[in-house]
C-alpha positions in Angstrom: 174.5 184.0 120.3 171.0 184.5 121.7 167.3 183.9 120.0 165.8 186.2 117.8 162.2 187.1 118.9 161.5 186.7 115.2 162.5 183.4 115.2 161.1 179.8 114.4 161.9 178.8 117.9 160.2 181.6 119.6 157.1 181.6 117.4 156.5 177.9 117.7 157.4 178.8 122.2 155.0 181.6 121.8 152.1 179.2 120.1 152.1 176.8 122.7 148.9 176.1 124.2 148.8 176.7 127.9 147.1 173.7 130.0 143.1 173.4 130.0 142.6 173.6 133.8 139.0 172.5 133.0 140.4 168.9 132.2 142.7 169.0 134.3 139.9 169.2 137.2 137.9 166.0 135.9 140.8 164.3 137.6 140.6 165.6 140.9 137.4 163.5 142.0 138.5 160.6 140.3 141.9 160.9 142.6 139.4 160.7 145.6 137.6 157.4 143.8 141.0 156.0 143.2 142.3 156.5 146.8 139.3 154.3 147.9 140.7 151.6 146.0 143.9 151.2 147.5 142.0 151.3 151.0 140.1 148.2 149.6 143.1 146.7 148.0 145.5 147.4 151.5 142.9 146.0 153.4 142.4 142.8 151.3 146.5 142.2 152.0 146.2 142.7 155.7 143.1 140.1 156.3 145.0 137.5 154.1 148.2 138.0 156.0 148.6 136.3 159.2 145.5 136.0 161.5 145.7 138.8 164.1 143.9 140.9 166.3 146.4 144.0 164.8 146.0 143.3 161.1 141.9 142.6 161.6 141.7 146.1 163.0 144.2 148.0 160.5 142.2 146.0 157.4 138.8 147.3 159.4 140.8 151.2 159.5 141.7 151.1 156.0 138.1 150.2 154.8 136.9 153.9 157.1 139.6 155.5 155.6 137.9 154.1 151.9 134.4 155.3 153.1 135.7 158.7 153.6 137.2 158.9 150.5 134.4 157.4 148.7 132.2 159.9 150.3 134.3 162.7 149.3 134.5 162.3 145.6 130.8 162.7 144.4 131.1 166.0 146.4 134.0 167.2 144.8 132.7 166.2 141.6 129.7 168.1 142.7 131.4 171.5 143.3 133.8 171.7 140.9 130.8 170.6 138.1 133.2 167.5 136.3 130.2 164.9 137.2 130.0 162.5 134.2 129.5 159.1 133.4 132.6 157.7 133.7 132.9 158.8 137.5 129.6 157.3 138.3 130.8 154.0 137.1 134.4 153.8 138.6 132.8 154.6 141.5 130.8 151.9 141.5 133.8 149.4 140.5 135.7 150.5 143.3 132.8 150.1 145.7 132.6 146.4 144.6 136.4 146.7 146.1 136.8 148.1 149.0 133.4 147.7 150.8 131.9 144.2 148.6 135.1 141.9 148.9 137.2 143.9 151.3 134.8 143.0 154.0 133.8 139.7 153.0 137.3 138.8 153.3 138.1 140.2 156.8 134.9 138.9 158.0 135.6 135.7 156.7 139.1 135.4 158.1 138.1 137.0 160.9 135.3 134.4 162.3 133.6 133.1 159.8 136.5 130.6 158.6 135.7 128.1 161.5 132.4 127.6 159.0 134.3 126.2 155.8 132.8 126.2 152.7 129.6 127.5 154.5 131.3 130.7 155.7 132.8 131.0 152.2 129.3 130.7 150.3 128.3 133.3 153.2 130.6 135.8 152.4 130.3 135.5 148.5 126.3 136.1 148.8 127.6 139.7 150.7 129.8 140.6 147.8 127.6 139.0 145.2 124.6 141.2 146.6 127.0 144.3 147.1 127.4 143.9 143.5 123.8 143.9 142.4 123.1 146.5 144.6 125.4 148.9 142.6 124.1 147.7 139.2 120.7 148.7 140.4 122.2 152.2 141.9 123.8 153.1 138.0 120.6 151.8 136.3 118.3 154.4 138.8 121.2 157.4 138.2 120.9 157.4 134.7 117.1 156.8 134.2 116.0 159.4 137.7 116.7 163.2 137.7 116.6 165.2 140.7 118.1 165.0 144.0 116.6 161.5 145.6 115.7 161.9 149.2 115.9 157.6 149.7 118.3 155.1 148.8 116.8 151.9 147.4 118.4 149.2 149.3 120.9 149.3 152.1 123.9 151.3 150.5 126.8 149.0 150.4 129.0 151.8 152.3 126.7 151.6 154.9 127.0 147.7 155.2 130.7 147.5 154.9 130.7 150.0 157.8 128.7 147.6 159.8 130.6 144.8 159.8 134.0 146.8 160.0 132.5 148.7 163.3 132.0 145.0 164.6 135.3 143.9 164.0 136.7 147.0 165.4 133.9 146.7 168.5 135.1 143.1 169.1 138.7 143.7 168.5 139.7 143.5 172.4 138.2 140.6 173.7 140.2 137.9 175.3 138.3 135.0 174.3 137.9 134.1 170.2 134.8 135.5 168.4 133.4 132.4 167.9 133.4 131.5 171.7 132.4 134.9 172.3 130.2 135.7 170.2 129.0 132.7 167.9 129.5 131.7 164.7 125.9 131.7 163.1 124.9 135.2 165.1 127.6 137.0 163.2 126.4 134.8 159.7 123.0 135.9 160.0 124.1 139.6 160.2 125.9 139.0 156.9 123.7 137.6 155.3 121.3 140.0 157.2 122.6 143.1 154.9 123.2 140.9 152.1 119.3 140.8 151.9 118.8 144.7 152.4 121.2 145.8 149.9 119.4 143.8 146.9 115.6 144.7 148.9 113.7 147.7 148.1 113.6 149.1 151.4 114.2 152.8 151.6 116.8 154.2 153.2 117.1 158.3 153.7 119.9 160.2 152.2 119.3 163.1 154.6 120.1 164.9 151.3 117.1 167.4 152.0 117.8 168.1 155.6 119.1 171.5 155.9 120.3 174.1 158.5 117.1 174.7 160.9 116.6 174.1 164.9 115.2 170.8 164.5 118.2 169.7 162.1 120.3 171.2 164.7 118.5 169.5 167.6 118.3 166.2 165.6 122.4 166.2 165.7 123.0 167.5 168.6 120.8 164.3 169.8 122.8 161.9 168.2 126.2 163.4 169.6 124.8 163.1 172.7 124.0 159.4 172.4 127.7 158.9 171.1 129.2 160.4 174.3 127.3 158.4 176.2 128.0 155.3 174.9 131.6 156.4 175.1 131.5 156.9 178.5 129.3 154.1 179.5 130.5 151.2 177.3 133.6 151.8 174.9 134.3 154.3 172.4 134.5 151.4 169.9 131.4 150.6 170.3 130.1 154.1 169.0 130.1 153.8 165.4 128.6 150.1 166.2 125.4 152.0 167.6 125.2 154.4 164.5 125.3 152.0 162.1 122.8 149.9 163.9 120.5 152.3 164.4 120.5 153.6 160.6 120.2 150.2 159.4 116.7 149.6 162.2 115.1 153.1 161.0 114.9 152.3 157.7 113.6 149.0 158.4 111.0 150.6 161.3 110.2 153.0 158.6 109.1 150.1 155.6 107.3 148.1 158.4 104.8 151.6 159.6 104.6 153.1 156.0 105.6 150.8 153.7 102.3 148.9 152.6 100.7 153.0 152.3 103.6 153.7 150.2 103.3 150.3 147.8 99.2 151.0 147.9 100.0 154.9 146.6 102.0 153.6 144.0 99.8 151.0 142.7 97.2 154.0 142.6 99.5 155.8 140.6 100.3 153.4 138.2 96.8 152.4 137.5 95.8 156.1 137.0 98.8 156.5 134.7 97.7 153.5 132.5 94.3 154.6 131.7 94.1 156.2 128.0 93.2 159.7 128.2 90.1 161.2 126.7 90.2 161.8 123.0 89.0 165.4 121.8 88.3 164.2 118.4 86.0 161.1 119.4 84.1 163.5 121.3 83.6 166.1 118.6 82.2 163.6 116.4 80.0 161.6 119.2 76.1 161.1 117.9 73.9 163.9 119.2 71.6 162.5 121.5 68.1 163.0 121.5 67.8 165.3 124.7 69.8 167.4 122.7 68.2 167.5 119.4 65.7 170.0 120.6 69.2 172.4 121.1 68.7 174.3 117.5 69.1 177.5 116.1 65.9 179.1 115.6 66.5 179.9 112.2 66.9 176.2 111.8 63.6 175.6 113.4 61.8 177.8 110.9 63.0 176.6 108.2 62.3 173.0 108.5 58.7 174.6 109.8 58.1 176.1 106.8 59.4 172.9 104.6 56.9 170.7 106.5 54.2 173.0 104.8 54.6 172.9 101.5 53.8 169.3 102.0 57.6 167.8 102.0 57.7 164.6 104.5 60.2 165.3 107.6 62.6 163.4 107.9 
């Protein structure tokens, strides 16, 4: 027996609301962020397992995959116009795991475990500085608007990229890392990256770079440098060279232009702190003696006639 088109069940089915696709689109960028968390946790499990070169290599590659997901979640949010404060906070929490804790554990198990408690302290400082850098980024993101040309401090994904590219580049060494490179050079690098993350050194975002001949020439030059490094050295060194160049670029610009930029910022702050002239106060200022002669002719004639009647001048 069929259901009548006018039956209550049919009317309820007809009134059933359709899913709002706009609300579902807000989930899409968050899926990329959660995928980055999965990559970070997978890297941690590999680093915490057996200390073999294969496990360290896979842990480093997992962090690289996490950086790809982290790079696309913001772009997907902008393309779908689904940016939200929730997404910003979730992205920062994911970065703490994928680019703060996971690289710290990887570097400790890979090299700094031989330093004992000192190695634990160095890796903890790196993770803590990464969390501080992300907290500062969130504050600046809420207080500033518009497209930013510079990062304040080294971004934590790039600091993690420097560490994991080092692990990948030195993965095929025959001797242990402690003998081939030494523990203190790696520890110094980790501390330097931690300091750069919480510093005020500015790093370019390259968001203002458009499609023009100059940008195309620089891109081709970067590709040529990578190809040259891969041919003359090893392909695993290409990423290490790229990350090193970006870090040194920020430091070099700070040494060359940092003092001038800070002087300009102080001058602008002092100019903004000066009180603005009050228009009402200017109107109520007493007339100076030099201005007393500038009176209308009618007032001057009335004053002259009053003086002839014998009244004392004011």
